[in-house]
C-alpha positions as CSV (number, residue, x, y, z in Angstrom):
1,M,-35.0,27.0,3.3
2,S,-35.7,27.2,7.0
3,E,-34.0,25.0,9.5
4,A,-35.9,22.1,11.2
5,P,-37.3,22.9,14.6
6,G,-34.8,22.5,17.3
7,R,-31.8,22.6,14.9
8,Q,-31.2,26.3,15.3
9,W,-28.2,27.4,17.4
10,D,-29.0,28.7,20.8
11,P,-26.1,29.3,23.1
12,D,-28.3,29.5,26.2
13,R,-28.8,25.7,25.8
14,L,-25.2,25.1,26.9
15,D,-25.9,26.4,30.5
16,D,-29.4,24.9,30.8
17,Q,-28.7,21.8,32.9
18,S,-32.1,20.2,32.3
19,H,-31.6,20.5,28.5
20,L,-28.0,19.0,28.7
21,V,-29.5,15.9,30.3
22,E,-32.7,15.7,28.2
23,A,-31.0,16.3,24.9
24,D,-28.3,13.7,25.5
25,P,-30.3,10.5,26.2
26,G,-27.5,8.3,24.9
27,G,-25.1,9.8,27.5
28,M,-22.4,11.1,25.3
29,L,-21.2,13.6,27.8
30,P,-20.7,10.9,30.5
31,A,-19.0,8.8,27.9
32,V,-16.5,11.5,27.2
33,A,-16.0,12.0,30.9
34,S,-15.0,8.2,31.1
35,S,-11.8,8.7,29.1
36,A,-9.5,8.5,32.1
37,A,-11.1,5.4,33.4
38,Q,-10.8,3.9,29.9
39,I,-7.0,4.3,30.1
40,R,-6.8,2.5,33.5
41,I,-9.2,-0.3,32.4
42,A,-7.4,-0.8,29.1
43,R,-4.0,-1.2,30.8
44,R,-5.5,-3.9,33.0
45,A,-7.1,-5.7,30.0
46,A,-3.8,-5.5,28.1
47,A,-2.0,-7.1,31.0
48,E,-4.5,-9.9,31.1
49,A,-4.0,-10.5,27.4
50,N,-0.2,-10.9,28.0
51,L,0.8,-8.5,25.2
52,A,4.3,-8.7,26.6
53,G,4.5,-12.1,24.9
54,L,4.8,-10.3,21.5
55,A,8.5,-9.6,22.4
56,A,9.3,-13.3,21.8
57,D,9.2,-12.9,18.0
58,G,11.3,-9.6,18.1
59,R,10.6,-6.3,16.4
60,P,8.3,-6.5,13.3
61,R,9.2,-5.1,9.9
62,A,6.2,-2.9,10.0
63,V,2.9,-2.3,12.0
64,I,-0.4,-2.2,10.2
65,V,-3.5,-1.1,12.2
66,A,-6.8,-2.1,10.7
67,G,-9.7,-0.1,11.9
68,M,-12.6,2.1,10.8
69,G,-14.0,5.3,12.3
70,G,-13.0,5.7,15.9
71,S,-11.0,2.5,15.8
72,G,-9.0,3.8,12.8
73,I,-8.2,6.9,14.8
74,A,-6.7,4.6,17.4
75,G,-4.1,3.6,14.8
76,D,-3.3,7.2,14.2
77,V,-2.9,7.8,17.9
78,L,-0.4,4.9,18.0
79,A,1.6,6.4,15.1
80,A,1.6,9.8,16.8
81,V,2.7,8.5,20.2
82,C,5.5,6.5,18.6
83,G,6.4,9.6,16.7
84,P,8.6,10.3,13.6
85,G,11.5,8.5,15.3
86,A,9.7,5.1,15.3
87,P,12.1,2.4,14.0
88,V,9.5,0.8,11.7
89,P,6.6,2.2,9.6
90,I,3.2,2.4,11.3
91,I,0.2,2.7,9.0
92,T,-3.5,2.6,9.4
93,V,-5.6,0.7,6.9
94,R,-9.2,1.8,6.5
95,S,-10.5,-0.7,4.0
96,Y,-11.1,-4.4,3.3
97,R,-7.6,-5.3,2.1
98,L,-4.0,-5.3,3.3
99,P,-1.3,-3.7,1.2
100,G,0.3,-6.2,-1.1
101,W,3.7,-6.0,0.6
102,V,2.4,-7.0,4.0
103,G,3.7,-10.5,5.0
104,A,4.9,-12.8,7.8
105,T,7.4,-10.4,9.2
106,D,4.8,-7.7,9.9
107,L,2.5,-7.1,12.8
108,V,-1.2,-6.5,12.1
109,M,-3.3,-4.8,14.9
110,A,-7.0,-5.3,14.2
111,V,-9.3,-2.9,16.1
112,S,-13.1,-2.9,16.2
113,C,-15.0,-1.8,19.2
114,S,-17.9,-4.0,18.3
115,G,-15.6,-6.7,16.9
116,K,-18.0,-6.9,13.9
117,S,-16.8,-4.2,11.5
118,E,-16.7,-6.0,8.2
119,E,-13.7,-4.2,6.8
120,T,-11.6,-5.0,9.9
121,T,-12.6,-8.6,10.2
122,A,-11.8,-9.1,6.5
123,V,-8.3,-7.6,7.0
124,A,-7.8,-9.7,10.2
125,A,-8.6,-12.9,8.3
126,E,-6.4,-11.9,5.5
127,A,-3.5,-11.2,7.9
128,V,-3.9,-14.8,9.3
129,R,-3.8,-16.2,5.8
130,R,-0.6,-14.4,5.0
131,G,1.0,-15.6,8.2
132,C,1.3,-12.1,9.8
133,R,1.5,-11.7,13.5
134,L,-1.8,-10.5,14.8
135,V,-3.1,-8.6,17.8
136,A,-6.9,-7.9,18.1
137,V,-8.8,-5.4,20.2
138,G,-12.6,-5.5,20.4
139,A,-15.7,-6.8,22.1
140,E,-15.8,-10.3,23.6
141,N,-17.7,-13.1,21.8
142,S,-17.3,-11.2,18.5
143,P,-16.2,-12.4,15.1
144,L,-12.9,-10.6,15.6
145,Q,-12.3,-12.5,18.8
146,A,-13.1,-15.7,17.0
147,I,-10.4,-15.0,14.3
148,A,-7.9,-14.2,17.0
149,R,-8.7,-17.3,18.9
150,Q,-8.4,-19.5,15.8
151,A,-5.0,-17.9,15.0
152,G,-3.8,-18.2,18.6
153,A,-3.3,-14.5,18.6
154,P,-3.7,-12.2,21.7
155,F,-7.0,-10.5,22.1
156,V,-7.7,-7.5,24.3
157,A,-11.4,-7.2,25.3
158,V,-13.0,-3.7,25.5
159,Q,-16.1,-2.9,27.4
160,A,-19.0,-2.9,25.0
161,G,-21.8,-0.4,25.2
162,G,-22.3,3.2,24.0
163,Q,-21.0,4.6,20.8
164,P,-17.6,3.2,19.6
165,R,-16.2,6.7,18.9
166,A,-16.5,7.4,22.7
167,A,-14.3,4.4,23.5
168,L,-11.1,5.8,21.8
169,W,-8.8,5.3,24.8
170,G,-10.0,1.8,25.5
171,L,-9.1,1.0,21.9
172,A,-5.8,3.0,21.6
173,I,-4.0,2.1,24.9
174,P,-3.7,-1.7,24.1
175,L,-2.1,-0.7,20.8
176,V,0.4,1.5,22.6
177,I,1.2,-1.3,25.1
178,A,1.6,-3.8,22.2
179,A,4.0,-1.4,20.5
180,Q,6.0,-1.0,23.7
181,A,6.3,-4.8,23.9
182,V,8.1,-4.9,20.6
183,Q,10.3,-1.9,21.5
184,L,8.7,0.7,19.3
185,V,7.9,3.2,22.1
186,Q,8.6,3.7,25.7
187,V,5.6,4.7,27.9
188,T,6.1,4.5,31.7
189,D,3.4,3.9,34.3
190,E,3.9,7.5,35.3
191,V,3.1,8.7,31.8
192,F,-0.1,6.6,31.6
193,E,-1.2,7.9,35.0
194,A,-0.3,11.5,34.1
195,T,-2.4,11.2,30.9
196,A,-5.4,9.8,32.8
197,E,-5.1,12.6,35.3
198,R,-5.0,15.2,32.6
199,L,-8.2,13.7,31.1
200,E,-9.8,13.8,34.5
201,D,-8.9,17.5,34.9
202,M,-10.4,18.2,31.4
203,A,-13.6,16.3,32.5
204,N,-13.8,18.5,35.6
205,R,-13.2,21.7,33.7
206,C,-15.7,20.7,30.9
207,R,-18.4,19.3,33.3
208,P,-22.0,20.3,32.3
209,S,-22.5,22.4,35.4
210,S,-19.5,24.6,34.6
211,E,-20.7,27.7,32.9
212,S,-19.8,28.7,29.3
213,F,-17.4,31.5,30.2
214,I,-15.1,29.2,32.1
215,N,-15.8,25.9,30.4
216,P,-13.3,25.3,27.6
217,G,-15.5,22.7,25.9
218,K,-18.5,25.0,25.8
219,T,-16.2,27.9,24.7
220,L,-15.0,25.8,21.8
221,A,-18.6,25.1,20.8
222,L,-19.5,28.7,20.9
223,E,-16.6,29.6,18.6
224,L,-17.4,26.8,16.1
225,A,-21.1,27.5,16.0
226,E,-22.5,28.9,12.7
227,T,-19.0,28.6,11.1
228,V,-17.4,26.2,8.6
229,P,-14.4,24.9,10.6
230,M,-11.1,24.4,8.9
231,I,-8.9,22.6,11.5
232,W,-5.2,22.4,11.1
233,G,-2.6,20.6,13.1
234,S,0.9,22.0,13.3
235,S,2.6,18.6,13.7
236,P,1.7,14.9,12.9
237,L,0.5,14.6,16.5
238,T,-1.9,17.5,16.4
239,A,-3.0,16.5,12.9
240,V,-4.4,13.4,14.5
241,A,-6.4,15.6,17.0
242,A,-7.6,17.7,14.0
243,H,-8.8,14.6,12.2
244,R,-10.5,13.5,15.4
245,L,-12.3,16.8,15.9
246,A,-13.5,16.8,12.3
247,S,-14.9,13.3,12.6
248,Q,-16.5,14.1,16.0
249,L,-18.1,17.1,14.6
250,N,-19.5,14.9,11.8
251,E,-20.8,12.2,14.1
252,N,-21.8,14.1,17.2
253,A,-23.0,17.4,15.9
254,K,-23.9,16.1,12.4
255,Y,-21.7,19.1,11.3
256,P,-19.3,19.5,8.3
257,A,-15.6,20.2,8.9
258,I,-12.3,20.2,7.1
259,W,-9.0,19.1,8.6
260,G,-5.4,19.3,7.5
261,E,-1.8,19.6,8.5
262,I,0.7,22.4,8.2
263,P,2.6,22.6,5.8
264,E,0.4,20.7,3.4
265,A,-2.6,22.8,4.2
266,N,-0.6,25.8,3.0
267,H,-0.5,24.3,-0.4
268,N,-4.2,24.0,-0.9
269,Q,-6.7,24.7,1.9
270,V,-5.3,28.2,2.6
271,V,-6.7,29.5,-0.7
272,A,-10.2,29.2,0.9
273,F,-9.3,32.4,2.8
274,D,-10.0,34.1,-0.5
275,G,-13.3,32.3,-1.2
276,P,-17.0,32.8,-0.6
277,F,-17.0,31.4,2.9
278,A,-14.2,33.7,4.1
279,T,-16.4,36.7,4.6
280,R,-19.8,37.3,6.2
281,D,-22.2,39.7,4.6
282,I,-23.6,41.7,7.6
283,F,-26.3,43.3,5.4
284,A,-27.7,40.0,4.1
285,D,-31.3,39.1,5.0
286,E,-30.2,35.8,6.4
287,A,-26.9,35.2,8.2
288,G,-24.6,32.8,6.4
289,R,-22.0,30.5,7.8
290,S,-18.5,31.8,7.4
291,L,-15.1,30.1,7.6
292,R,-13.2,29.7,10.9
293,L,-9.6,28.6,11.2
294,L,-8.9,26.4,14.2
295,V,-5.2,25.7,14.7
296,L,-4.1,22.9,17.0
297,R,-0.6,23.8,18.0
298,D,2.1,21.4,19.3
299,S,5.1,22.2,21.5
300,D,7.2,20.0,19.2
301,E,7.0,21.8,15.9
302,H,9.4,22.0,13.1
303,P,10.8,25.6,13.1
304,Q,9.6,26.3,9.6
305,V,6.2,24.9,10.5
306,A,6.0,27.2,13.5
307,R,6.7,30.1,11.1
308,R,4.1,28.9,8.6
309,R,1.5,28.6,11.5
310,E,2.2,32.2,12.6
311,V,1.9,33.5,9.0
312,S,-1.2,31.4,8.3
313,M,-3.0,32.8,11.3
314,R,-2.0,36.4,10.4
315,L,-3.2,35.8,6.8
316,A,-6.6,34.6,8.1
317,R,-7.0,37.6,10.4
318,D,-6.0,40.0,7.6
319,R,-9.0,38.7,5.7
320,D,-11.4,38.8,8.7
321,V,-11.4,35.0,9.0
322,P,-11.8,34.3,12.8
323,V,-9.0,32.2,14.3
324,T,-9.0,29.9,17.3
325,E,-5.7,28.5,18.6
326,L,-5.4,25.5,21.0
327,L,-2.1,24.3,22.5
328,A,-1.3,20.6,23.3
329,E,-0.2,20.6,26.9
330,G,2.1,18.0,28.5
331,Q,5.5,16.5,28.1
332,H,5.0,13.0,26.6
333,P,3.2,12.8,23.2
334,L,0.5,10.6,24.7
335,E,-0.3,13.2,27.3
336,R,-0.2,16.1,24.8
337,L,-2.5,14.2,22.4
338,A,-5.0,13.2,25.1
339,A,-5.2,16.9,26.3
340,L,-6.3,18.0,22.9
341,I,-8.6,15.2,22.1
342,G,-10.2,15.4,25.5
343,L,-11.1,19.1,24.8
344,V,-12.2,18.7,21.3
345,D,-14.4,15.7,22.1
346,Y,-16.3,17.9,24.6
347,G,-16.5,20.7,22.1
348,S,-18.2,18.6,19.5
349,V,-20.8,17.3,22.0
350,Y,-21.6,20.7,23.3
351,L,-21.9,22.0,19.7
352,A,-24.5,19.3,19.1
353,L,-26.4,20.1,22.2
354,G,-26.3,23.8,21.4
355,Y,-28.2,23.0,18.2
356,G,-30.7,20.8,20.0
357,I,-29.2,17.7,18.4
358,D,-28.8,14.3,20.1
359,P,-25.1,13.6,19.7
360,S,-25.4,9.8,20.0
361,P,-27.4,8.5,17.0
362,V,-25.7,8.1,13.6
363,T,-28.8,7.5,11.6
364,A,-27.2,7.9,8.2
365,I,-24.5,5.4,8.9
366,T,-27.1,2.9,10.2
367,E,-29.2,3.4,7.1
368,L,-26.2,3.0,4.8
369,K,-25.3,-0.3,6.4
370,A,-28.8,-1.5,6.1
371,R,-29.0,-0.7,2.5
372,I,-25.7,-2.4,1.8
373,T,-27.0,-5.7,3.4
374,Q,-30.2,-5.7,1.3
């Protein structure tokens, strides 16, 4: 079956400045470039919400982040930044209900860019009924803000507009600051600023006018194009970036992707190296899409995971599966995670534009929601 017009991959589109503007009417590229500004704005918004007041009730027994899509990833960012040494469990709930064990000694962080996500507002309301501490992050004058106001809970307003998935840092930074208030993590002003500066540097390197051979975002898109990406993180932190990339490929490029974490991926996904997508038949009448392994590497890896990563990449290459490796740069976990997410966000948008696809609309999601409400 032939592809729809404009949906065929054309690498020349990535360096066609008029195409990059015309094919992105929703402004996804400028939205990704706003990541550094989101960090600075979110810090001010969190200060205005007086999240430091959370310390009055001491450290919670557990932290539960309620969010869907890009808002749910914000919860994963929080857990990754707090790291495996966090003194309490940090979990993300992507559903309508809290776990049965959650109660008054726990802190629930409800995150929704629009403030209207039905799953998140349902969890926030349930948290109030159970007597949990609550922090809410979302749009002003929204149902989520109304729940927070009624409960006397702090509310951090995010700037509305654009696609929620492009507002990740505006959603995640208030969670980090709230966690810092209850002594779950320490992030200095210098770390926040270093993270913003790293995102600014990535925006400069990935700017549309930067040509493909020196633009890391375009290079990533070129490597992913016409493949089935299998994205593995080598630590809990880089696994968050792997999940983020798979989700961004889904929503921005309307493109399938699989994500996992080493060592778990070595117990299931690795077998795909021996499957039908692992090789390309160069003599076939029509070129098929073959597997590509993308490894997101962390400087803070378990020694045995580092060994597994090296062997996994060698195993893939031995079977002619192409491999891409990206390293998380920076000292603090927040900085390292931002460096990876900044790059993969650009890569997903450039992949969409290389296929002639507008990265902003999520028509299938909109239609699904409409059918549910009928």
